[in-house]
C-alpha positions as CSV (number, residue, x, y, z in Angstrom):
1,X,33.1,1.6,11.7
2,X,36.3,2.0,9.8
3,X,36.0,4.3,6.8
4,X,37.5,2.9,3.6
5,X,38.9,5.7,1.5
6,X,39.5,5.6,-2.2
7,X,40.7,8.5,-4.4
8,X,38.0,10.4,-6.1
9,X,39.9,10.2,-9.4
10,X,39.7,6.4,-9.2
11,X,36.0,6.5,-8.6
12,X,35.6,8.9,-11.5
13,X,37.6,6.6,-13.8
14,X,35.5,3.6,-12.8
15,X,32.3,5.5,-13.6
16,X,33.7,6.6,-17.0
17,X,34.5,3.0,-17.7
18,X,31.0,1.8,-16.7
19,X,29.4,4.6,-18.8
20,X,31.4,3.5,-21.8
21,X,30.4,-0.1,-21.3
22,X,26.7,0.8,-21.1
23,X,26.8,2.3,-24.6
24,X,28.2,-0.9,-26.1
25,X,27.9,-4.6,-25.9
26,X,28.8,-7.1,-23.2
27,X,27.0,-5.4,-20.3
28,X,26.2,-8.7,-18.6
29,X,29.9,-9.7,-18.6
30,X,30.9,-6.2,-17.4
31,X,28.4,-6.2,-14.5
32,X,29.4,-9.8,-13.6
33,X,33.1,-8.8,-13.5
34,X,32.4,-5.8,-11.3
35,X,30.2,-7.8,-8.9
36,X,33.1,-10.3,-8.6
37,X,35.4,-7.4,-7.7
38,X,33.0,-6.2,-5.1
39,X,32.8,-9.7,-3.6
40,X,36.6,-10.0,-3.9
41,X,37.1,-7.1,-1.6
42,X,36.2,-9.5,1.3
43,X,34.9,-8.7,4.8
44,X,33.0,-5.6,5.5
45,X,33.7,-4.0,2.1
46,X,32.1,-6.9,0.3
47,X,29.1,-7.0,2.7
48,X,28.5,-3.3,2.4
49,X,28.8,-3.3,-1.4
50,X,26.4,-6.2,-2.0
51,X,24.0,-5.0,0.7
52,X,23.8,-1.5,-0.8
53,X,23.0,-3.0,-4.2
54,X,20.3,-5.2,-2.7
55,X,18.6,-2.2,-1.0
56,X,18.8,0.1,-4.0
57,X,17.5,-2.6,-6.4
58,X,14.7,-3.9,-4.1
59,X,13.5,-0.8,-2.2
60,X,9.9,0.5,-2.6
61,X,11.1,4.0,-3.4
62,X,14.5,5.7,-4.0
63,X,16.5,5.9,-0.8
64,X,18.2,9.0,0.5
65,X,21.9,8.5,1.2
66,X,21.5,8.8,4.9
67,X,18.6,6.3,4.9
68,X,20.7,3.7,3.1
69,X,23.7,4.2,5.4
70,X,21.5,3.7,8.5
71,X,19.8,0.7,7.0
72,X,23.2,-0.9,6.4
73,X,24.2,-0.3,10.0
74,X,21.3,-2.2,11.6
75,X,22.1,-5.4,13.5
76,X,19.1,-7.7,13.1
77,X,17.4,-8.1,16.5
78,X,19.6,-5.7,18.4
79,X,17.6,-3.4,20.8
80,X,20.0,-0.6,20.1
81,X,21.2,1.4,17.1
82,X,25.0,1.8,17.0
83,X,26.0,5.0,15.3
84,X,29.5,3.7,15.0
85,X,28.2,1.2,12.5
86,X,26.9,3.8,10.1
87,X,29.1,4.0,7.0
88,X,29.8,7.2,5.2
89,X,28.5,7.8,1.7
90,X,32.0,7.8,0.4
91,X,32.6,4.4,1.8
92,X,29.5,3.0,0.1
93,X,30.5,4.5,-3.2
94,X,34.0,2.9,-2.9
95,X,32.6,-0.5,-1.8
96,X,30.2,-0.6,-4.8
97,X,33.1,-0.1,-7.3
98,X,31.3,2.6,-9.3
99,X,27.9,0.7,-9.6
100,X,26.0,3.3,-7.6
101,X,25.9,7.1,-7.6
102,X,24.2,9.8,-5.5
103,X,21.9,12.3,-7.2
104,X,23.1,15.8,-6.3
105,X,19.7,17.4,-6.4
106,X,17.7,14.8,-4.5
107,X,20.5,13.2,-2.4
108,X,19.0,9.8,-3.4
109,X,21.2,6.8,-4.2
110,X,20.7,5.1,-7.5
111,X,22.3,2.5,-9.7
112,X,24.7,3.8,-12.3
113,X,22.5,2.7,-15.3
114,X,19.0,1.3,-15.8
115,X,20.5,-1.8,-17.4
116,X,22.1,-2.7,-14.1
117,X,18.6,-2.9,-12.6
118,X,17.6,-5.3,-15.4
119,X,20.7,-7.4,-14.8
120,X,20.1,-7.7,-11.1
121,X,16.5,-8.6,-11.6
122,X,17.6,-11.3,-14.0
123,X,20.0,-12.7,-11.3
124,X,17.8,-13.0,-8.2
125,X,20.2,-15.5,-6.6
126,X,22.7,-12.6,-6.0
127,X,20.6,-11.6,-3.0
128,X,19.3,-14.4,-0.9
129,X,16.0,-13.7,0.8
130,X,16.2,-9.9,0.0
131,X,12.7,-8.9,1.1
132,X,12.7,-10.9,4.4
133,X,16.1,-9.4,5.2
134,X,14.8,-5.9,4.5
135,X,11.7,-6.5,6.6
136,X,13.9,-7.8,9.5
137,X,16.1,-4.7,9.1
138,X,13.1,-2.3,9.2
139,X,11.5,-4.0,12.2
140,X,14.8,-4.1,14.1
141,X,15.0,-0.4,13.5
142,X,11.5,0.3,14.7
143,X,12.0,-1.9,17.8
144,X,15.2,-0.1,18.8
145,X,15.3,1.9,21.9
146,X,16.2,5.1,20.0
147,X,13.0,4.9,18.0
148,X,10.7,3.7,20.8
149,X,12.0,5.8,23.6
150,X,10.8,9.4,22.7
151,X,7.6,10.2,24.6
152,X,6.3,12.4,21.9
153,X,4.9,11.4,18.5
154,X,7.6,13.3,16.6
155,X,10.4,11.9,14.5
156,X,13.2,10.7,16.8
157,X,16.4,12.7,16.2
158,X,19.2,10.9,14.3
159,X,16.9,8.2,12.9
160,X,16.5,9.0,9.2
161,X,15.5,5.4,8.4
162,X,12.3,5.5,10.6
163,X,10.1,6.8,7.8
164,X,11.0,4.1,5.3
165,X,10.8,1.4,7.9
166,X,7.3,2.5,9.1
167,X,5.8,2.6,5.6
168,X,7.4,-0.4,4.0
169,X,8.4,-3.1,6.5
170,X,5.0,-4.7,5.9
171,X,5.4,-4.6,2.1
172,X,8.6,-6.5,2.3
173,X,7.2,-8.9,4.9
174,X,4.2,-9.7,2.8
175,X,6.4,-10.6,-0.1
176,X,8.7,-12.8,1.9
177,X,8.1,-13.4,5.6
178,X,10.8,-15.1,7.6
179,X,10.3,-16.5,11.1
180,X,12.6,-13.8,12.4
181,X,10.6,-11.0,10.7
182,X,7.3,-12.5,12.2
183,X,8.8,-12.5,15.7
184,X,10.1,-9.0,15.3
185,X,6.6,-7.8,14.1
186,X,4.9,-9.4,17.0
187,X,7.5,-7.8,19.3
188,X,6.7,-4.4,17.8
189,X,2.9,-5.0,18.3
190,X,3.4,-6.1,21.8
191,X,4.4,-2.6,22.8
192,X,2.7,-0.7,19.9
193,X,0.8,1.9,21.9
194,X,1.7,5.4,20.5
195,X,4.6,4.2,18.4
196,X,5.8,6.8,15.9
197,X,5.4,4.4,13.1
198,X,1.6,4.5,13.5
199,X,1.5,8.2,12.9
200,X,3.8,7.9,9.9
201,X,1.7,5.1,8.3
202,X,-1.6,6.9,8.9
203,X,-0.3,10.2,7.6
204,X,0.6,8.7,4.3
205,X,-1.8,5.7,3.8
206,X,-5.1,6.6,5.5
207,X,-7.9,7.8,3.2
208,X,-9.5,9.1,6.4
209,X,-6.6,11.3,7.5
210,X,-8.9,14.2,8.0
211,X,-10.9,12.3,10.6
212,X,-8.0,10.7,12.4
213,X,-7.8,11.4,16.1
214,X,-4.1,11.4,16.8
215,X,-4.7,11.5,20.5
216,X,-6.1,8.0,20.2
217,X,-3.3,6.3,18.2
218,X,-3.3,3.5,20.8
219,X,-6.6,2.3,19.2
220,X,-4.7,1.4,16.1
221,X,-3.6,-2.1,17.0
222,X,-1.2,-4.5,15.6
223,X,-4.1,-6.3,14.0
224,X,-5.1,-3.1,12.2
225,X,-1.6,-2.7,11.0
226,X,-1.2,-6.2,9.7
227,X,-4.6,-5.9,8.0
228,X,-3.4,-2.8,6.2
229,X,-0.3,-4.6,4.8
230,X,-2.2,-7.9,4.3
231,X,0.2,-10.1,6.1
232,X,-1.8,-13.3,6.4
233,X,0.5,-15.2,8.8
234,X,0.7,-12.3,11.3
235,X,-3.0,-11.7,11.2
236,X,-3.6,-15.4,11.9
237,X,-1.3,-15.2,14.9
238,X,-2.8,-12.0,16.3
239,X,-6.4,-13.1,16.3
240,X,-5.4,-16.1,18.5
241,X,-4.1,-13.8,21.2
242,X,-6.4,-13.8,24.3
243,X,-8.4,-10.6,24.5
244,X,-8.1,-9.7,20.8
245,X,-11.0,-7.5,19.8
246,X,-11.4,-8.4,16.2
247,X,-14.1,-5.6,15.7
248,X,-12.1,-2.8,17.4
249,X,-12.6,0.6,15.8
250,X,-9.2,2.4,15.5
251,X,-8.4,6.1,15.5
252,X,-9.6,6.5,11.9
253,X,-12.9,4.8,12.6
254,X,-12.1,1.5,10.9
255,X,-12.0,-2.1,11.9
256,X,-9.4,-4.6,10.8
257,X,-11.9,-6.1,8.3
258,X,-12.6,-2.6,6.8
259,X,-8.8,-2.0,6.3
260,X,-8.4,-5.4,4.7
261,X,-11.4,-4.7,2.4
262,X,-10.1,-1.2,1.6
263,X,-6.7,-2.6,0.5
264,X,-8.1,-5.6,-1.3
265,X,-6.4,-8.3,0.9
266,X,-8.6,-11.2,0.2
267,X,-6.9,-13.9,2.3
268,X,-6.9,-11.6,5.4
269,X,-10.6,-10.9,4.9
270,X,-11.2,-14.7,4.8
271,X,-9.3,-15.2,8.0
272,X,-11.1,-12.4,9.8
273,X,-14.5,-13.5,8.5
274,X,-13.7,-17.0,9.7
275,X,-14.1,-15.8,13.3
276,X,-17.5,-16.4,14.9
277,X,-17.4,-13.1,16.7
278,X,-16.8,-11.0,13.5
279,X,-19.2,-8.2,12.8
280,X,-19.1,-8.2,9.0
281,X,-21.2,-5.1,8.7
282,X,-19.9,-3.0,11.6
283,X,-20.0,0.6,10.2
284,X,-17.3,3.2,10.3
285,X,-17.8,6.8,11.4
286,X,-19.7,7.5,8.2
287,X,-21.8,4.4,8.3
288,X,-19.8,2.6,5.7
289,X,-19.4,-1.2,5.9
290,X,-16.5,-3.3,4.7
291,X,-18.6,-3.8,1.5
292,X,-18.7,-0.1,0.9
293,X,-14.9,0.1,1.3
294,X,-14.2,-2.8,-1.1
295,X,-16.7,-1.4,-3.7
296,X,-15.3,2.1,-3.8
297,X,-11.8,0.8,-4.0
298,X,-12.6,-1.7,-6.8
299,X,-11.6,-4.9,-5.0
300,X,-13.9,-7.5,-6.7
301,X,-12.3,-10.5,-4.9
302,X,-13.2,-9.1,-1.5
303,X,-16.7,-8.2,-2.6
304,X,-17.3,-11.8,-3.8
305,X,-16.1,-13.0,-0.4
306,X,-18.4,-10.6,1.5
307,X,-21.4,-11.2,-0.7
308,X,-21.0,-15.0,-0.1
309,X,-22.2,-14.4,3.5
310,X,-25.8,-14.3,4.6
311,X,-25.2,-11.5,7.1
312,X,-24.0,-8.9,4.5
313,X,-26.7,-6.6,3.0
314,X,-25.6,-5.5,-0.5
315,X,-28.1,-2.6,-0.4
316,X,-27.2,-1.2,3.0
317,X,-26.8,2.6,2.8
318,X,-24.1,4.7,4.5
319,X,-24.9,8.0,6.3
320,X,-25.5,9.7,3.0
321,X,-27.8,7.0,1.8
322,X,-25.3,5.6,-0.6
323,X,-25.3,1.9,-1.3
324,X,-22.1,-0.1,-2.2
325,X,-23.3,0.1,-5.9
326,X,-23.5,3.8,-5.8
327,X,-20.1,4.1,-4.1
328,X,-18.7,2.0,-6.9
329,X,-20.4,4.1,-9.6
330,X,-19.1,7.3,-8.0
331,X,-15.6,5.8,-8.1
332,X,-16.0,4.7,-11.7
333,X,-15.3,1.1,-10.7
334,X,-16.8,-0.6,-13.7
335,X,-15.8,-4.2,-12.7
336,X,-17.5,-3.8,-9.4
337,X,-20.7,-2.3,-10.9
338,X,-20.9,-5.1,-13.3
339,X,-20.4,-7.6,-10.5
340,X,-23.1,-6.1,-8.3
341,X,-25.6,-5.6,-11.1
342,X,-25.2,-9.4,-11.8
343,X,-27.0,-10.1,-8.5
344,X,-30.7,-10.1,-8.3
345,X,-30.7,-8.9,-4.7
346,X,-28.9,-5.7,-5.6
347,X,-31.3,-2.7,-6.1
348,X,-29.8,-0.7,-9.0
349,X,-32.3,2.1,-8.6
350,X,-32.0,2.9,-4.9
351,X,-31.9,6.6,-4.2
352,X,-29.3,8.2,-1.9
353,X,-30.0,11.0,0.6
354,X,-30.2,13.6,-2.2
355,X,-32.8,11.6,-4.1
356,X,-30.3,10.5,-6.8
357,X,-29.8,7.0,-8.2
358,X,-26.6,5.5,-9.6
359,X,-27.8,6.2,-13.2
360,X,-28.2,9.9,-12.4
361,X,-24.5,10.1,-11.3
362,X,-23.3,8.1,-14.3
363,X,-25.2,10.4,-16.6
364,X,-24.1,13.7,-15.2
365,X,-20.4,12.4,-15.3
366,X,-20.8,11.2,-18.9
367,X,-19.8,7.7,-18.1
368,X,-21.2,5.8,-21.1
369,X,-20.2,2.3,-20.2
370,X,-21.6,2.7,-16.7
371,X,-24.9,4.1,-18.1
372,X,-25.1,1.1,-20.5
373,X,-24.6,-1.4,-17.7
374,X,-27.2,0.2,-15.5
375,X,-29.8,0.5,-18.3
376,X,-29.1,-3.1,-19.1
377,X,-30.7,-4.2,-15.9
378,X,-34.2,-3.3,-17.1
379,X,-35.4,-2.4,-13.6
380,X,-33.7,1.1,-13.8
381,X,-35.9,4.1,-14.4
382,X,-34.1,6.3,-17.1
383,X,-36.4,9.2,-16.2
384,X,-36.1,9.3,-12.4
385,X,-35.4,12.9,-11.3
386,X,-33.4,14.0,-8.3
387,X,-34.9,16.2,-5.6
388,X,-34.4,19.3,-7.8
389,X,-36.4,17.7,-10.7
390,X,-33.3,17.1,-12.9
391,X,-33.5,13.8,-14.8
392,X,-30.4,11.9,-16.0
393,X,-31.2,13.0,-19.6
394,X,-31.3,16.6,-18.6
395,X,-28.0,16.4,-16.7
396,X,-26.3,14.5,-19.6
397,X,-27.6,17.1,-22.1
398,X,-26.4,20.0,-20.0
399,X,-22.9,18.4,-19.8
400,X,-22.7,17.8,-23.5
401,X,-22.5,14.1,-23.1
402,X,-23.9,13.1,-26.5
403,X,-23.4,9.3,-26.2
404,X,-25.2,9.2,-22.9
405,X,-28.0,11.4,-24.3
406,X,-28.5,8.9,-27.1
407,X,-28.6,5.9,-24.8
408,X,-31.1,7.6,-22.4
409,X,-33.3,8.7,-25.3
410,X,-33.5,5.2,-26.7
411,X,-34.2,3.8,-23.2
412,X,-37.1,6.2,-22.8
413,X,-38.6,5.1,-26.1
414,X,-38.5,1.5,-24.8
415,X,-40.4,2.4,-21.7
416,X,-44.0,1.1,-21.6
417,X,-46.6,3.8,-22.0
């Protein structure tokens, strides 16, 4: 790609001018005029300038300069990455007419001033279908031979954009899914196997990283991935594929339904539960069901969907004897605890493997609102000790939780003799 050079003194003057404008009035007019100049460059300069602004203002995290340069070089749908298309950082700075800068310490590219971000958000028509374009770009990058070819699960050399693409293509696709992005996603999943993007995604997003078997990455299917991101249209397409195992356990011990529950994707959960062959209570390695996952993560919508089924047991314990209610209490998920306590079929006093009830944990942690909700059920024993003989009152007193001590003392007085 041809490099467009511009004197550094000129760039410096433009930045000084923009900095002066940001301290005064008329910012909207100033930004509008600068954007007109970017577009007025025509051809590749205009494309690079506007595309760079789109990526910086819509990305899920700050982009490194080399990440952005590689993103802008991608040809949507092309099976190859062309290094000749990668623009230099200096070219980007020139094409953006002083509206972007590179942080010297972090090497990240950012807008020249926070008011520019506000201006761009107020003018969404400047970037048509930004998120679908970004999803298409990320997926094209992941589908390229340079990324797919390496036989090892290490970062392919010379592909700095693979990390961002792996972690965020689904975020952009969920926000705005084009037909092109859907086809590219299905193409990726068609040859998913041990794709490097799986390892990158699990290393950052999996709460079960410590139990992930990286020698079995192939068990993490496209359906698992789409369930993590919550992309309804892609999940709906994948479950129609012949031979799709909707209950498959992946390399982290989770089914697609568990991943949807863990991430709070209600519509995906509905689609998966709509299948006759779904096992709505299939446990993970630790004996936790999708209801456990939703409870500990605080996803009330998914919990309501699961509890609406006759084949879901709200009191089913995991391998430690913990019910969904107890998992929610341990995670301080007040909304979930309130929701579960509102059901007559939920046992609020069920003991775990250590002989401790939800009230015991709420008391020892000094969680007053949780204690109040549990005591409000009436069928909770405020004096039930654990296996070591420690009652909730004793634990609360030892921790100096005065408010909890007061509530437990009052509850004991109300107990029948």
